[in-house]
C-alpha positions in Angstrom: -6.6 -12.5 -11.1 -3.9 -11.2 -13.4 -1.2 -9.0 -11.9 -0.6 -7.5 -15.4 -3.2 -4.8 -15.0 -1.9 -1.3 -14.8 -4.3 -0.3 -12.0 -2.6 0.3 -8.6 -5.7 -1.0 -6.7 -7.1 -4.4 -7.9 -9.9 -6.5 -6.6 -9.0 -9.9 -5.0 -11.2 -12.5 -3.4 -12.3 -10.8 -0.2 -10.3 -7.6 -0.6 -7.9 -5.6 -2.7 -4.3 -5.8 -3.9 -2.3 -2.6 -3.7 0.8 -1.8 -5.7 2.9 0.7 -3.8 6.0 2.7 -4.7 7.7 3.5 -1.4 10.1 6.3 -0.7 11.6 5.6 2.7 13.3 8.2 4.9 10.9 11.0 4.3 10.0 13.7 6.8 6.5 12.2 7.3 4.5 9.3 6.0 2.0 10.4 3.3 0.4 9.5 0.0 1.9 11.5 -2.8 -0.3 10.2 -5.7 0.1 7.8 -8.6 3.6 6.8 -9.8 3.3 4.8 -13.0 1.1 1.8 -12.1 1.6 2.2 -8.3 0.5 4.5 -5.4 3.5 6.5 -4.3 3.9 6.8 -0.5 6.6 8.7 1.3 7.5 6.7 4.4 9.0 8.4 7.5 10.8 5.2 8.7 14.2 4.3 7.3 14.6 1.3 5.0 16.5 -0.8 7.6 15.4 -3.9 9.5 11.9 -3.8 8.1 11.0 -0.5 9.7 9.7 1.1 6.5 7.6 -2.0 5.8 6.1 -1.9 9.3 5.4 1.8 8.9 3.7 1.1 5.5 1.6 -1.7 7.0 0.5 0.5 9.9 -0.2 3.5 7.6 -2.2 1.5 5.0 -4.3 -0.2 7.7 -5.1 3.2 9.2 -6.0 4.7 5.8 -8.2 1.7 4.9 -9.8 1.7 8.4 -9.0 -2.0 8.9 -7.3 -4.0 11.5 -3.5 -4.3 11.0 -3.9 -8.1 10.9 -6.1 -7.8 7.7 -3.2 -6.4 5.6 0.0 -8.1 4.5 3.0 -7.5 2.4 3.0 -10.1 -0.4 5.8 -8.9 -2.6 8.8 -6.5 -2.6 10.2 -7.1 0.9 13.4 -5.3 0.1 12.3 -3.3 -2.9 10.7 0.2 -3.3 8.0 -1.5 -5.4 5.7 -3.4 -3.1 2.5 -5.3 -3.2 0.1 -5.5 -0.3 -3.2 -7.4 0.1 -5.9 -6.1 2.3 -9.0 -8.1 3.3 -12.4 -6.6 4.1 -12.3 -3.6 1.8 -13.4 -3.0 -1.8 -11.7 -1.3 -4.8 -13.8 1.8 -4.8 -13.6 2.2 -1.0 -9.8 1.7 -1.1 -9.5 4.2 -3.9 -11.5 6.9 -2.0 -9.7 6.3 1.3 -6.1 6.2 -0.1 -6.3 8.6 -3.0 -9.1 10.8 -1.6 -11.0 10.6 -4.9 
């Protein structure tokens, strides 16, 4: 599957790929909306020692109603632009759970 699509949520074999634009150090962790070709999420945790990444993983698993072990950070370890892959959830379900549409 091409990663050139401008959709922030893409289908993968067995799940979805999520493009996230993270804003660490916020007052609370919350989805803000679409930012370019990514989902913008404010993250309560600071961007040190992987704390913001851990918070994003926890938050996305909670939103998608999947086990934490079914989601992983696949790109953007130290960047605000991140890619996650989640297993066991479809595009339309992920879109409605994350973006509330």
